[in-house]
N, C-alpha and C positions, 0 to 999 in steps of 0.2 A: 863365539860365531866365528871366529881364525881358526879353530879348532877343528872346528865341525868340518871347514871348508879344506881343511890339509888333508883330512880322511879322503875325498870326494876326490880319485882322478882327476887328469885334465883329456884335454877332448883327443888328444894326440898319441895319449899313454890305454886309454880304452881301446882306441883302433888298434894300435903293438899287441893292445892284448886278446884283442880278438883272430888278427890274424894268426894271429900263435899257437889259440888253440884251436884255430882250425885245419891247420897245418898237421899238426899234430894226432889230428885223428886219420880215420879210414875209411873207403868201402862210405856203409851204412850210414854209418855215423857223421861224418863228413859230407853224406846228403843232409841227414836229419838237421846237420847243426847250420846248413849254406838254404834250407828251407824255416828254419826257426826265425820267430822275428828276431831283430836284432835292436838291444840296447841300446843307447845313445845317448850323449852329453851334452847340452845344448845350454845357453843364457836366454832362458821367458825375453821377451821383449818387453821391456815398459819395469821386471822386476827386479829386475840387479842381479840375482841367485839363479844360478844352475840350477835343472830338471831333468830328471827322466825319464824319457818315454821309448815305445816300442812304432820299430817301424820294420812295417807286413811286407813284404814281397808281395809283387803285383801280379794278378792274378789272369786267366787266359781268359781270355774276354770274342773267342774265337765261337764257342760254341753261342752265345746270345746276335752275333753274328749275323750266324745259320738262320738264325729262330726271328730274328728282325727281319730278313729277304723274303724268308718263303709268307709274314702276314703284308709282307708290303703286295707280297707276287699274289696272293690272293685275295687282298683287298681289291687292285687292279685288274685282278677278274671279274671279279663280284663286280666292278664298276662299269662294266663292259658291257657285260650279259644287259646289265641291269637298263644301257641303252637301246643297244642291240635289239629288246622287246620293247621297249619305249617306242623306237622307231617301229616294231611294226607293228604295234596298236596304234599308233599315229597312222599309220598306210590301212590298218583294216577298215579303221571307222572312216577315213576319207572315202573308201569304196561305197562304203553302205550311205556314206551322207552321201553321197552323189547318186547310187539308186535310187534313194526315196527322193529326191530332191527332182533326179527329172526324169522319175518312174518307171529308167530301164537303165540296165551299165549302159549308158551310150561313150558314147568319144567326146569330148569336148573341145573345142577348137577360139583359139582368143585371137583376132587378127587386129592389130596393132602398132604406134609409131611407141617405140620407149619414152618418148618425154614425152607424150602429148599427154597433160592434168589430167581428162578423163576416161583415159588409157592405166594411166599410173593408178586413179583410184580402182575404178575395177581389180588390179591384181591384188591390192593391197583388201581387198574385200575375200577374193577367191583364196588368199593365202592365207590370210588370219582364219578361217573358216574352213581351211584344208582340204577344198576342193581340189580334186584334182585337172588340168588342160594342159593341151599343150599351145603353142605362141608361136603367129605368123608375123614379121615381121615386114610391113608395108612397104612400099616405097611411093615418099611422100611426092613427088609431080608423077610418075607413071600408073602409080597405080595398078599393076599388073595383076601383084595379088589375088586384086577383090572387081577384078571387072565382071565377074558373074554376077555379082550385088546390086541392088537396088538402089543405092547409095555407096557412096566415098566414102563416107563420115564415119568413121572411129571410133570409140573401139568396137567390134561387130561380133556377137559371142555366136557359132554354132553347133547346137547339139542335133551330133548324127545319133542314130536310132531306126526302129523302127519306123517313125516320123519323123524326118527335121526337120530345125525350126531356126530359125533366123534371130534373136536379139538383138536392137539395138538400142545404143543411150544409157551409159553408163549407170545412173537415177534407180532409169525403170527396172534394167538391170539387178540391180543392187534387190533393189526393192521388192521385185517380186521371187529370185531366191531368197532372199527372205521371209517372207511369209510363206513356200512351201515347208522351211524350217519350221515354221512355228504349228502353223497344222497344218497335220499331217497331211489331213483327208480329202488333198488336191493335192494335183501336181501340177507341171511348172507351162505344159500344155491347155490347163482352165485357168491360172493366175493370170496372163499374159493378156487374158480378155480384158481386164481391172482394168485397164490402161490403155486404153485408146488413145489413137496420134487421129491429129484436127492438121491439118495439112491447108495453110495461107499464101496473096503474094503480099511485098512488101508495097510500096508507091511505086519502087523501080522495077516493080515485077521481076522479081526476085522468090521465088518458093521457101517457106520457110516451116520446119516440121515443130508442132509442140506436142507434147505427150501427159493425159491427164492423170491427175493423179502421180504423180513420175514421185514423190516423195516421199511417199506415204506407204505403210505397209500394212496391208488392207489385212486384217479381220474381224471375229466375230464377237460379241459382247464379251464369250466368256476367255478366248483368248487373250482378250484385249487388257483385261486384270488381271491376267496373270504374268501375261510380259510386261504389263507398264502396271502396275500395281501405284506408281505414284501418276495424277493425273498429270501433272505439267513437262511429266515427263517422252511422252509421245507428242505434247506441241512441241519443249526442244528441242526434241529430236529434228522435227519436221523443219522448225525454222532456223536453225545452224546450218542443215543439208541446202537448204535454198541459202543462203551467207556464204553457204561455199561457193557454189557453183553463179552467182548475182554480184557477189563484190570479192570478194578472194580472187578471183580464179581472174576476174578484168580488173586488178590496179597490181595483177602481177606481172604481165607484160608490161608497162611503164617501166617498175623496177627492174626485170631483167633484161631489160635495153635502153639504161638513161641513160647510157652516153656511147661511142661506136667502140671505146676498148671492148667495154660491158656488152656489146653485142655481137663484139667479134669472138669474146669470148664464149657468151653463148652458143653461136652458131657455130663452134670450133664443137661444142661438146655435142650438140646435134646432129653433126656429121660422124662423127665418131661413131654415134650411140644408135645412128640411124642406118638404113637397105640406098647404103648410096654407092652410084664408081667412082672412082679414084676420078677423073676431069669432072662429069655430074657436081660431085661431096664439094669441091677447089670453088667452084660455079657458084652453086650454094649458097656455100661459106659466107660469099665476100658480096652477094646480090642481095643473097638475106637478110645478111645481120646492115647491109644499106638500106633497106626496105622495110623493115621493122623494125631500127634507129623512129626511122621518122613517121613508122604510123603508131606509134607510141607515145610521139607526141602532141597527135588527134587527138589521141583514147583518154592523155591530162586533160585535155578542154572537152573531151565531149563528158565525163568525169566527173570534172569539176577539183580536182585532183587538187594539193597544191604546189608553188612552185618546187618544193626539194621533197620530190614522192613518195622518198625511203620514208617521210611523215603518216604518209594515208596508211602504209606498211609498220608501220610501230604503232598507232593507235589501234589494228585491225587485229593487230596480234594480241596485242593492251584486251584490247573487247572479248575477245576470245578467251583468253585465261581467265579473266573475271569471269563470264561466264560459269566457265571447268570450277572457279571456286578456291580456298584453301584448305578445305577440307576432302574433296573429292581426288583420286587419279585423274579420273577420263570424267568425259561430261554424261558419260555413263554411268558413271560410281566407278565402282572397283574394275569391270570390264567396260572397254570401251565402246558403244553404241553409233549407229550409222554415220556420226555426225562425226565423230572421234576419227573415222577412215575416212570421213571424206576429205576433210580438213588436213591430215596428214600426206595424202593422194596429191591432195595439189601442192602442197608445200614440198615433198618430195622427189619430184623432176626440177629443184630448182636445188637440190642439193649439192653440195662443191662450188658452188657460184657467188659472186661476192653480195649478190642480194639473201641470197641463202645467211651464209655466217655474218651480216649484217644483222639478221633480225632474230637471230640464236645470240649475241652477245648483246643488244641493247633490249632485249624485254622476257618476259619468264616464260617463254618458250620453248627455253631448252630442255628441263628437265619432262616435261610434256612430250615432248615430242620422241627422245630417249625412249622412254616406261613405252609408245606405241610401234617402234623399232623392235624393243625385243620382244614386246608381245606376239607379233604381226609373226616374226622368226620365227617364233616358237607354235604358233599356231593355236592360239591361246583357246580361238570360238571351238578348238575341239570336245571344250572341260563342258 
């Protein structure tokens, strides 16, 4: 073994021999020697023996870099073209949907308060189904924008076309438009007659308005079986739409205005999003917060809520998620139904406030809410 090692030059000797050979050559021969693999000796790790390996020169990677750049450019262009085509198709679909539902290529205008739960619910419906509309923010004090309307209660949906039509009540509008989408043989002017108005006065002489069938999508038996193959689907949709309007909406105010600090926070958001003047906004913020704080206490007594009103909100959220179930994405299954849209629209008005943060933290509602937010932003009802 000693004799064998003596024949192997040391690392320094091998390097010296290489440079001598390189210096003795010239021209192309030197270039060839430079480009040829270099043989070196080194001690292999863990073996204790010297071994000889080839060290190849570095390859030129500029060609690969240019190729990767071109591929990335083509991929980015393809994605951009797909996005533009998808947006164009969505707009085209929205125009066709609007033309069919309203019977003509009409202009649709929504008169609203942005922080109103009923208005938020209707916006969620229109956005989900990709119906194009204009928004007019109404001054909650002066109602200047809707002086022409018989009622100052929002939302108001106005359809301007050959025959102008004014629609009131968010639940009625949602039911009527959904009926038109399913039963393509009828227009909105015909369907709205399925929801007659009932007016009455209470013991204080204040007039109230109710709409018959406001939570029902009015279909014939054939359309009913096609759209609601499960017998319980329609019943559950109506039940939870009632629940959103008659319970969830009512317990929201005592939670939003639970304390003076939360009431001020809520009215600061209302003034920021609303159509108020500078002085008017300051007055509304403090007077409104003070008034709603005390009114929320009366509502708490009226609806027999617990001392800690958050517990009622948590119970309502858990009750809703139990109805949705663990195996379904929405109450409507893979896609939201009108009850999903109603509950989401009501809750969206308090997003960013303490009541909203608490219900997302202490209940199972976050995953469902985020799924609803995504499908509405993507206009999932157009599929």
